Residue, then its C-alpha position, 0 to 999 in steps of 0.5 A: x692156354x694163353x692167346x697171342x694177345x695175352x702174351x704179347x700183353x705180357x711181353x709189355x709188362x715185362x719190358x716195363x718192368x726191365x725199363x724200371x729196373x734199369x732206372x734203379x740200377x742207374x742210381x747204384x751205377x753212379x755211386x759205385x763208380x765213384x768207388x771203382x775209380x780208385x781201383x783203376x788208378x790203382x791197377x794202372x800199369x802203363x798209365x791211365x790208357x793202358x791199364x790191365x786187369x785180370x779180373x774185376x768184381x762189381x754189381x755195378x759199373x758206369x762207362x763214361x766218356x771224356x767229358x764224363x758223360x755216361x754212355x754204358x751203365x751195367x748193373x744188378x740187384x739181388x731182388x730185381x735182376x741184371x741190366x745194361x743200359x747204352x746212352x747216346x750223345x744226348x744222354x738218352x737211353x737208346x737200348x736195354x737190355x735186361x734179365x729178372x732175378x727169377x731168370x724166367x725171361x729176358x727182354x731188350x728195349x730199343x728206343x729212337x734218339x729221343x729215348x722213346x721206346x720203339x721196339x721190344x723183344x722178350x722170351x718168357x719160358x721159351x716163347x719169344x715176343x716182339x712189340x713195335x711202338x710208334x713216336x707217340x707210344x702207341x703200340x702198332x705191331x705185336x707178335x707172340x705165342x702161346x704154350x701150345x706152340x701157336x703164333x700170331x701177328x697183330x696190327x693196330x691203328x693209332x688207337x691201339x684197336x686191333x685191326x688186322x691179325x694173323x694166326x698159326x696153331x695145331x695146323x690151323x692158320x688165319x687172317x682177320x680183319x677187324x672194324x674200328x672198334x676191334x670187331x671182327x668183319x672178314x677172314x680167311x681160314x685154312x684148317x689143319x685137315x685142308x679145309x679152307x674157307x672165308x667168312x665175313x659179318x654181314x649187315x645183321x651181325x651174322x657170320x656168312x661162310x663162303 
């Protein structure tokens, strides 16, 4: 069984893999775009702006604006997977969608106008996860699940130390508060059987139940 923290960590790993994958795909797509240009020219029926095609097969495609600036890149590699990247007018990648070659998961990365990743969404073996990142690259909020149907939310400080946690698993729900070292200090719990209570850590480090 994996905890929500572990699932969030796996989500970050998958998103980083997708980002690396799309950097490699971009190089491939630039080369393929050069090869595809003659096909578009030969297939035009009523001029370059009115070309019509029934079907085009390619392992990569790059869409550019009138000045030649890349706006969308699509591609696939047999040993890595498939990805789509969207760029803004400044040339920064603001959105990426990727599927790994094993087909076990997928992910979306959303960046700000400077190209810094800010939101990550992913699926792995039927379990969803979300990660939010601040402008400095610090993970601040993570939502994830585990194989047993439990889900949790975690909020961290600017040093990525967990400070607030919420979780639900097998009918049990809880809210946890942590100190600046990420150590548990207070919480509320409701068990599946209806029993509910609060607890906190006293000055001697002992957990007190209320």
